[in-house]
PLY file of the C-alpha trace (Angstrom):
ply
format ascii 1.0
element vertex 76
property float x
property float y
property float z
element edge 75
property int vertex1
property int vertex2
end_header
-13.66 11.35 -11.10
-10.59 9.11 -10.74
-8.16 11.77 -9.50
-8.12 10.56 -5.88
-7.78 6.94 -7.01
-4.83 7.71 -9.27
-3.14 9.83 -6.59
-3.45 7.04 -4.02
-2.21 4.46 -6.53
0.93 6.49 -7.10
1.47 7.14 -3.39
0.92 3.48 -2.59
3.38 2.28 -5.23
6.02 4.73 -4.03
5.52 3.80 -0.40
5.66 0.07 -1.13
8.90 0.51 -3.06
10.44 2.54 -0.26
9.31 0.06 2.41
10.97 -2.75 0.46
14.15 -0.71 0.13
14.27 0.05 3.85
13.69 -3.60 4.73
16.46 -4.72 2.37
18.81 -2.23 4.02
17.93 -3.53 7.47
16.78 -0.07 8.51
15.76 0.40 12.12
12.80 2.46 10.78
11.50 -0.26 8.43
8.84 -1.45 10.89
7.47 2.08 11.33
7.47 2.61 7.58
5.67 -0.71 7.02
2.87 0.45 9.33
2.48 3.63 7.30
2.58 1.61 4.10
-0.19 -0.68 5.40
-2.38 2.32 6.23
-1.85 3.84 2.80
-2.46 0.52 1.02
-5.74 0.08 2.88
-6.80 3.64 2.02
-5.95 2.97 -1.62
-7.95 -0.27 -1.59
-10.99 1.49 -0.16
-10.83 4.18 -2.85
-10.28 1.70 -5.69
-13.21 -0.40 -4.53
-15.52 2.56 -5.23
-14.89 2.27 -8.99
-16.55 -0.41 -11.05
-13.80 -1.46 -13.43
-11.52 -4.51 -13.57
-8.31 -2.56 -12.98
-9.62 -0.97 -9.78
-10.92 -4.30 -8.43
-7.51 -5.88 -9.10
-5.75 -2.90 -7.52
-7.95 -3.07 -4.41
-7.16 -6.77 -3.95
-3.42 -6.16 -4.41
-3.47 -3.25 -1.96
-5.27 -5.30 0.68
-2.77 -8.12 0.25
0.11 -5.66 0.54
-1.40 -4.06 3.65
-1.65 -7.47 5.29
1.99 -8.27 4.49
3.14 -4.86 5.70
1.35 -5.34 9.01
3.01 -8.73 9.31
6.42 -7.17 8.64
5.76 -4.40 11.15
4.96 -6.97 13.83
8.29 -8.78 13.38
0 1
1 2
2 3
3 4
4 5
5 6
6 7
7 8
8 9
9 10
10 11
11 12
12 13
13 14
14 15
15 16
16 17
17 18
18 19
19 20
20 21
21 22
22 23
23 24
24 25
25 26
26 27
27 28
28 29
29 30
30 31
31 32
32 33
33 34
34 35
35 36
36 37
37 38
38 39
39 40
40 41
41 42
42 43
43 44
44 45
45 46
46 47
47 48
48 49
49 50
50 51
51 52
52 53
53 54
54 55
55 56
56 57
57 58
58 59
59 60
60 61
61 62
62 63
63 64
64 65
65 66
66 67
67 68
68 69
69 70
70 71
71 72
72 73
73 74
74 75
């Protein structure tokens, strides 16, 4: 039941970490990666919102916040 949610959580966390690493390195690909990260974070938020438990609601809010920041970083 939660397999997709858990998979997206793990993918989102990995992508966020890698986006932060690329930004800290000043990578020329950081903006592209931030766009991908935003898409994945939004997908994760949508999946988490389907589940009625406190952890998933908190995760969905965090993912939406991250997606917003990633889009901001990609626009820089």
